[in-house]
MMTF fields as JSON, N, C-alpha, C and O atoms, coordinates in Angstrom:
{
  "mmtfVersion": "1.0.0",
  "mmtfProducer": "UNKNOWN",
  "numBonds": 415,
  "numAtoms": 416,
  "numGroups": 104,
  "numChains": 1,
  "numModels": 1,
  "chainsPerModel": [1],
  "groupsPerChain": [104],
  "chainIdList": ["A"],
  "bondAtomList": [4, 2, 8, 6, 12, 10, 16, 14, 20, 18, 24, 22, 28, 26, 32, 30, 36, 34, 40, 38, 44, 42, 48, 46, 52, 50, 56, 54, 60, 58, 64, 62, 68, 66, 72, 70, 76, 74, 80, 78, 84, 82, 88, 86, 92, 90, 96, 94, 100, 98, 104, 102, 108, 106, 112, 110, 116, 114, 120, 118, 124, 122, 128, 126, 132, 130, 136, 134, 140, 138, 144, 142, 148, 146, 152, 150, 156, 154, 160, 158, 164, 162, 168, 166, 172, 170, 176, 174, 180, 178, 184, 182, 188, 186, 192, 190, 196, 194, 200, 198, 204, 202, 208, 206, 212, 210, 216, 214, 220, 218, 224, 222, 228, 226, 232, 230, 236, 234, 240, 238, 244, 242, 248, 246, 252, 250, 256, 254, 260, 258, 264, 262, 268, 266, 272, 270, 276, 274, 280, 278, 284, 282, 288, 286, 292, 290, 296, 294, 300, 298, 304, 302, 308, 306, 312, 310, 316, 314, 320, 318, 324, 322, 328, 326, 332, 330, 336, 334, 340, 338, 344, 342, 348, 346, 352, 350, 356, 354, 360, 358, 364, 362, 368, 366, 372, 370, 376, 374, 380, 378, 384, 382, 388, 386, 392, 390, 396, 394, 400, 398, 404, 402, 408, 406, 412, 410],
  "bondOrderList": [1, 1, 1, 1, 1, 1, 1, 1, 1, 1, 1, 1, 1, 1, 1, 1, 1, 1, 1, 1, 1, 1, 1, 1, 1, 1, 1, 1, 1, 1, 1, 1, 1, 1, 1, 1, 1, 1, 1, 1, 1, 1, 1, 1, 1, 1, 1, 1, 1, 1, 1, 1, 1, 1, 1, 1, 1, 1, 1, 1, 1, 1, 1, 1, 1, 1, 1, 1, 1, 1, 1, 1, 1, 1, 1, 1, 1, 1, 1, 1, 1, 1, 1, 1, 1, 1, 1, 1, 1, 1, 1, 1, 1, 1, 1, 1, 1, 1, 1, 1, 1, 1, 1],
  "groupList": [{"groupName": "UNK", "atomNameList": ["N", "CA", "C", "O"], "elementList": ["N", "C", "C", "O"], "formalChargeList": [0, 0, 0, 0], "bondAtomList": [1, 0, 2, 1, 3, 2], "bondOrderList": [1, 1, 2], "singleLetterCode": "X", "chemCompType": "L-PEPTIDE LINKING"}],
  "groupTypeList": [0, 0, 0, 0, 0, 0, 0, 0, 0, 0, 0, 0, 0, 0, 0, 0, 0, 0, 0, 0, 0, 0, 0, 0, 0, 0, 0, 0, 0, 0, 0, 0, 0, 0, 0, 0, 0, 0, 0, 0, 0, 0, 0, 0, 0, 0, 0, 0, 0, 0, 0, 0, 0, 0, 0, 0, 0, 0, 0, 0, 0, 0, 0, 0, 0, 0, 0, 0, 0, 0, 0, 0, 0, 0, 0, 0, 0, 0, 0, 0, 0, 0, 0, 0, 0, 0, 0, 0, 0, 0, 0, 0, 0, 0, 0, 0, 0, 0, 0, 0, 0, 0, 0, 0],
  "groupIdList": [1, 2, 3, 4, 5, 6, 7, 8, 9, 10, 11, 12, 13, 14, 15, 16, 17, 18, 19, 20, 21, 22, 23, 24, 25, 26, 27, 28, 29, 30, 31, 32, 33, 34, 35, 36, 37, 38, 39, 40, 41, 42, 43, 44, 45, 46, 47, 48, 49, 50, 51, 52, 53, 54, 55, 56, 57, 58, 59, 60, 61, 62, 63, 64, 65, 66, 67, 68, 69, 70, 71, 72, 73, 74, 75, 76, 77, 78, 79, 80, 81, 82, 83, 84, 85, 86, 87, 88, 89, 90, 91, 92, 93, 94, 95, 96, 97, 98, 99, 100, 101, 102, 103, 104],
  "secStructList": [7, 7, 7, 3, 3, 3, 3, 3, 3, 4, 4, 4, 1, 7, 6, 6, 7, 3, 3, 3, 3, 3, 3, 6, 6, 3, 3, 3, 3, 3, 3, 3, 7, 6, 6, 1, 7, 3, 3, 3, 3, 3, 1, 1, 7, 6, 6, 6, 7, 7, 7, 4, 4, 4, 1, 3, 3, 3, 6, 6, 3, 3, 3, 7, 6, 6, 6, 7, 7, 3, 3, 3, 6, 6, 6, 7, 5, 5, 7, 6, 6, 1, 7, 7, 5, 7, 7, 3, 3, 3, 3, 3, 3, 3, 6, 6, 6, 6, 3, 3, 3, 3, 3, 7],
  "xCoordList": [-15.934, -15.094, -14.123, -14.538, -12.861, -11.869, -11.602, -11.72, -11.245, -10.949, -9.578, -9.259, -8.773, -7.465, -7.58, -7.877, -7.335, -7.501, -6.18, -5.37, -5.966, -4.829, -5.172, -6.169, -4.348, -4.682, -3.686, -4.019, -2.484, -1.478, -0.241, -0.159, 0.705, 2.022, 2.987, 2.79, 4.017, 4.98, 5.516, 5.727, 5.732, 6.267, 5.256, 5.63, 3.982, 2.954, 3.024, 2.461, 3.719, 3.753, 5.195, 6.065, 5.448, 6.792, 7.165, 6.291, 8.467, 8.945, 8.504, 8.682, 7.937, 7.356, 6.116, 5.696, 5.535, 4.332, 3.134, 3.237, 2.0, 0.778, -0.112, 0.107, -1.095, -2.126, -3.455, -3.552, -4.47, -5.804, -6.654, -6.712, -7.324, -8.23, -9.539, -9.59, -10.574, -11.858, -12.268, -12.357, -12.516, -12.927, -14.126, -14.056, -15.215, -16.428, -16.834, -17.149, -16.828, -17.194, -16.26, -16.613, -15.074, -14.072, -12.922, -12.349, -12.585, -11.432, -10.185, -10.119, -9.194, -7.983, -6.769, -6.71, -5.801, -4.526, -3.487, -3.301, -2.816, -1.776, -0.443, -0.235, 0.463, 1.734, 2.904, 2.925, 3.868, 5.13, 6.204, 6.489, 6.794, 7.803, 9.192, 9.375, 10.155, 11.511, 12.184, 13.135, 11.717, 12.285, 11.522, 11.72, 10.655, 9.815, 8.704, 8.067, 8.463, 7.281, 6.073, 6.207, 4.898, 3.666, 2.67, 2.43, 2.092, 1.111, -0.135, -0.062, -1.276, -2.543, -3.4, -3.506, -4.009, -4.893, -6.105, -6.098, -7.135, -8.295, -7.803, -7.002, -8.261, -7.757, -8.501, -8.964, -8.613, -9.357, -8.797, -8.898, -8.214, -7.697, -8.861, -9.908, -8.69, -9.775, -10.057, -11.074, -9.188, -9.358, -10.402, -11.464, -10.103, -11.004, -11.247, -11.739, -10.904, -11.193, -10.234, -10.57, -9.036, -8.054, -7.687, -7.709, -7.355, -6.981, -5.531, -4.608, -5.333, -3.99, -3.099, -1.878, -3.703, -2.918, -2.193, -1.261, -2.615, -1.976, -0.934, -0.308, -0.753, 0.187, 1.613, 1.867, 2.547, 3.959, 4.314, 3.968, 5.004, 5.432, 6.789, 7.705, 6.9, 8.155, 8.347, 7.653, 9.281, 9.461, 8.247, 7.901, 7.589, 6.379, 5.14, 4.144, 5.217, 4.081, 3.759, 4.594, 2.523, 2.111, 1.588, 0.926, 1.891, 1.414, 0.179, 0.228, -0.929, -2.156, -1.89, -1.308, -2.305, -2.023, -2.822, -2.474, -3.878, -4.682, -4.095, -3.905, -3.81, -3.366, -2.14, -1.838, -1.43, -0.153, -0.248, 0.748, -1.418, -1.487, -0.638, -0.636, 0.084, 0.989, 0.343, 0.021, 0.157, -0.519, 0.443, 1.06, 0.573, 1.423, 0.758, -0.375, 1.445, 0.862, 0.776, 0.019, 1.529, 1.472, 0.287, -0.408, 0.068, -0.979, -2.252, -3.326, -2.137, -3.266, -3.452, -4.328, -2.641, -2.778, -2.182, -1.157, -2.849, -2.371, -1.32, -1.5, -0.224, 0.843, 0.398, -0.354, 0.865, 0.595, 1.231, 2.239, 0.708, -0.336, -1.743, -2.712, -1.875, -3.199, -3.682, -2.903, -4.954, -5.519, -6.5, -7.266, -6.467, -7.384, -6.777, -5.665, -7.517, -7.057, -7.759, -8.901, -7.068, -7.666, -7.548, -6.699, -8.4, -8.381, -7.178, -6.883, -6.483, -5.377, -5.831, -6.786, -5.139, -5.463, -4.2, -3.129, -4.333, -3.2, -2.808, -3.659, -1.5, -0.991, 0.0, 0.588, 0.165, 1.131, 1.699, 0.973, 3.002, 3.644, 4.18, 4.892, 3.833, 4.429, 5.724, 5.692, 6.849, 8.126, 8.528, 9.243, 8.086, 8.428, 7.766, 8.392, 6.516, 5.777, 5.664, 5.405, 5.856, 5.681, 4.235, 3.922, 3.346, 1.933, 1.663, 2.218, 0.809, 0.42, -1.004, -1.907, -1.199, -2.52, -2.958, -2.14, -4.237, -4.854, -5.901, -6.696, -5.897, -6.908, -7.996, -7.737, -9.223, -10.39, -11.319, -12.375],
  "yCoordList": [-7.344, -6.768, -5.769, -4.933, -5.85, -4.924, -3.808, -3.983, -2.677, -1.505, -0.977, -0.893, -0.623, -0.023, 1.475, 1.896, 2.28, 3.726, 4.45, 4.09, 5.465, 6.36, 7.273, 7.994, 7.249, 8.023, 9.14, 10.071, 9.057, 10.075, 9.815, 8.839, 10.714, 10.525, 10.377, 10.984, 9.58, 9.338, 10.656, 10.777, 11.629, 12.922, 13.729, 14.717, 13.323, 14.018, 13.688, 14.404, 12.6, 12.125, 12.139, 11.513, 12.844, 12.864, 11.476, 10.682, 11.185, 9.945, 9.921, 10.902, 8.819, 8.621, 9.482, 9.727, 9.936, 10.751, 9.977, 8.795, 10.652, 9.987, 10.952, 12.163, 10.377, 11.137, 10.469, 9.242, 11.259, 10.736, 10.853, 11.907, 9.735, 9.745, 9.071, 8.318, 9.342, 8.682, 8.013, 8.656, 6.705, 5.913, 5.063, 4.319, 5.178, 4.401, 4.536, 3.54, 5.751, 6.055, 5.442, 5.356, 5.015, 4.469, 5.457, 5.835, 5.876, 6.759, 5.899, 4.983, 6.201, 5.382, 6.268, 7.398, 5.743, 6.421, 5.73, 4.517, 6.504, 5.986, 6.483, 7.691, 5.565, 5.889, 5.608, 4.6, 6.514, 6.303, 5.992, 6.806, 4.805, 4.382, 4.86, 5.36, 4.706, 5.202, 4.482, 5.012, 3.291, 2.574, 2.885, 2.213, 3.895, 4.338, 3.357, 3.509, 2.361, 1.534, 2.32, 3.256, 1.933, 2.613, 1.577, 0.568, 1.829, 0.929, 1.724, 2.919, 1.052, 1.737, 0.917, -0.303, 1.611, 0.972, 1.869, 3.06, 1.254, 2.013, 3.075, 2.771, 4.287, 5.407, 5.546, 6.631, 4.446, 4.468, 3.403, 2.207, 3.839, 2.901, 2.103, 2.675, 0.781, -0.027, 0.241, -0.217, 0.962, 1.228, 2.325, 2.057, 3.542, 4.675, 5.498, 6.624, 4.939, 5.614, 6.718, 7.563, 6.733, 7.759, 7.736, 6.681, 8.883, 9.021, 8.577, 9.297, 7.391, 6.838, 7.687, 7.684, 8.412, 9.262, 10.372, 10.98, 10.636, 11.648, 11.05, 11.768, 9.728, 9.051, 9.085, 9.469, 8.676, 8.64, 7.26, 6.226, 7.269, 6.033, 5.632, 6.448, 4.354, 3.801, 2.445, 1.485, 2.359, 1.11, 0.856, 1.672, -0.298, -0.632, -0.558, -1.238, 0.273, 0.434, 1.91, 2.778, 2.172, 3.533, 3.527, 2.581, 4.589, 4.75, 5.634, 6.755, 5.135, 5.924, 7.182, 7.092, 8.351, 9.588, 9.749, 10.591, 8.968, 9.125, 8.4, 9.007, 7.114, 6.328, 5.475, 4.535, 5.803, 5.171, 3.684, 2.97, 3.205, 1.824, 1.727, 2.634, 0.621, 0.417, -0.568, -1.696, -0.135, -0.96, -1.279, -0.38, -2.563, -3.008, -2.618, -3.02, -1.847, -1.366, -2.452, -2.306, -3.525, -4.616, -5.556, -5.96, -5.896, -6.869, -6.215, -6.814, -5.001, -4.34, -4.723, -4.18, -5.652, -6.126, -5.129, -4.499, -5.008, -4.194, -5.008, -6.204, -4.352, -5.033, -5.312, -4.537, -6.414, -6.787, -5.77, -5.171, -5.55, -6.313, -5.924, -6.526, -4.924, -4.517, -5.497, -6.311, -5.421, -6.375, -5.671, -4.806, -6.047, -5.486, -5.552, -6.048, -5.048, -5.108, -4.023, -3.666, -3.501, -2.585, -3.219, -4.08, -2.787, -3.282, -2.706, -1.517, -3.555, -3.105, -3.096, -3.78, -2.315, -2.212, -2.404, -1.918, -3.107, -3.364, -2.069, -1.324, -1.82, -0.641, -1.076, -2.156, -0.216, -0.456, 0.891, 1.882, 0.918, 2.146, 1.915, 0.944, 2.81, 2.819, 3.616, 4.845, 2.93, 3.594, 4.577, 5.54, 4.355, 5.267, 6.627, 7.66, 6.633, 7.896, 8.346, 9.519, 7.421, 7.739, 7.656, 7.995, 7.206, 7.112, 5.998, 4.905, 6.283, 5.304, 4.871, 5.699, 3.558, 2.984, 2.194, 1.579, 2.216, 1.492, 0.554, 0.941, -0.681, -1.651, -1.728, -1.99, -1.492, -1.531, -2.637, -2.861],
  "zCoordList": [-15.427, -16.446, -15.805, -15.003, -16.148, -15.612, -16.609, -17.822, -16.067, -16.867, -16.47, -15.284, -17.458, -17.204, -17.477, -18.595, -16.423, -16.511, -16.342, -15.488, -17.153, -16.974, -15.8, -15.848, -14.734, -13.534, -13.211, -12.477, -13.745, -13.443, -14.29, -15.036, -14.15, -14.732, -13.563, -12.511, -13.745, -12.671, -12.11, -10.903, -12.97, -12.521, -11.699, -11.069, -11.697, -10.914, -9.422, -8.593, -9.089, -7.694, -7.206, -7.812, -6.124, -5.54, -5.035, -4.686, -4.998, -4.399, -2.94, -2.219, -2.514, -1.18, -0.982, 0.149, -2.081, -2.02, -2.535, -2.862, -2.604, -3.035, -3.809, -3.837, -4.414, -5.111, -4.815, -4.825, -4.554, -4.254, -5.506, -6.138, -5.861, -7.009, -6.61, -5.637, -7.355, -7.125, -8.424, -9.47, -8.342, -9.501, -9.083, -8.105, -9.824, -9.527, -8.065, -7.413, -7.55, -6.161, -5.126, -3.95, -5.548, -4.624, -4.548, -5.57, -3.328, -3.15, -3.042, -2.222, -3.877, -3.987, -3.762, -4.248, -3.019, -2.819, -3.697, -3.609, -4.538, -5.424, -4.882, -4.763, -4.551, -3.922, -4.863, -5.57, -4.858, -5.573, -4.535, -3.657, -4.65, -3.685, -4.1, -5.21, -3.218, -3.48, -4.643, -5.219, -5.003, -6.156, -7.449, -8.462, -7.419, -8.542, -8.902, -9.944, -8.064, -8.283, -7.792, -7.003, -8.264, -7.896, -7.395, -8.057, -6.222, -5.627, -5.274, -4.988, -5.296, -5.029, -4.081, -4.207, -3.13, -2.151, -1.916, -2.225, -1.363, -0.903, 0.079, 0.963, -0.061, 0.743, 2.065, 2.415, 2.792, 4.053, 4.993, 4.718, 6.091, 7.081, 7.67, 7.971, 7.838, 8.388, 9.87, 10.39, 10.547, 11.973, 12.215, 12.776, 11.798, 12.043, 10.785, 10.863, 9.626, 8.369, 7.983, 7.153, 8.572, 8.24, 6.764, 6.129, 6.226, 4.818, 4.641, 5.021, 4.065, 3.924, 3.015, 3.166, 2.077, 1.179, 1.944, 1.418, 3.174, 4.006, 4.949, 5.729, 4.87, 5.755, 5.242, 4.1, 6.102, 5.767, 5.188, 5.76, 4.053, 3.411, 3.967, 4.068, 4.326, 4.828, 4.166, 4.502, 3.23, 2.483, 1.615, 0.76, 1.841, 1.083, 1.977, 1.732, 3.011, 3.928, 4.075, 3.822, 4.491, 4.81, 6.238, 6.665, 6.967, 8.339, 8.308, 7.801, 8.846, 8.903, 9.732, 10.813, 9.244, 9.976, 11.272, 12.1, 11.464, 12.678, 13.888, 14.942, 13.742, 14.891, 14.588, 15.323, 13.501, 13.158, 12.829, 12.94, 12.429, 11.957, 10.702, 9.869, 10.574, 9.443, 8.467, 8.839, 7.218, 6.207, 5.081, 4.509, 4.759, 3.659, 2.342, 2.079, 1.523, 0.27, -0.804, -1.764, -0.659, -1.651, -1.391, -2.324, -0.128, 0.206, 0.747, 0.696, 1.26, 1.895, 3.356, 4.029, 3.856, 5.239, 6.231, 5.973, 7.358, 8.464, 9.217, 9.448, 9.595, 10.337, 11.773, 12.364, 12.313, 13.712, 14.642, 14.269, 15.802, 16.482, 16.055, 16.517, 15.179, 14.719, 13.655, 13.159, 13.308, 12.362, 11.431, 11.857, 10.174, 9.197, 7.813, 7.629, 6.846, 5.463, 4.657, 4.945, 3.643, 2.676, 1.3, 1.067, 0.405, -0.964, -1.701, -1.586, -2.459, -3.298, -4.753, -5.122, -5.569, -6.981, -7.802, -7.439, -8.898, -9.787, -10.495, -10.981, -10.541, -11.24, -12.312, -12.244, -13.289, -14.359, -14.783, -14.876, -15.039, -15.489, -16.898, -17.152, -17.8, -19.128, -18.986, -18.929, -18.931, -18.646, -19.745, -19.472, -20.965, -22.062, -21.871, -22.108, -21.449, -21.3, -19.838, -19.571, -18.895, -17.484, -17.031, -15.89, -17.917, -17.593, -16.584, -16.691, -15.605, -14.594, -14.867, -14.989, -14.962, -15.201, -13.984, -13.299, -13.725, -12.625, -13.195, -14.052, -12.715, -13.164, -12.115, -10.941, -12.563, -11.678, -12.164, -11.572]
}
């Protein structure tokens, strides 16, 4: 069964910024991109467990702050030459209210 949760408001997250949330014992990083889209991934780099919410956003990717691994925020895949994947989560924005919902 999936659940849609209100996790933030668009104005709560700076452009190219993130917010860390915990849902069902899963730490999730919610990112606001420069086009005002919002993407969410597991907040743990598959390499050494770096906190992705502390990384730098570039386009639709985030750079892990520990060893600069680049993770695609849409697919969760790590960019080559590195290898790995993080879990992604479906997001939805209510444009009228600015509310951000996450599907778990």
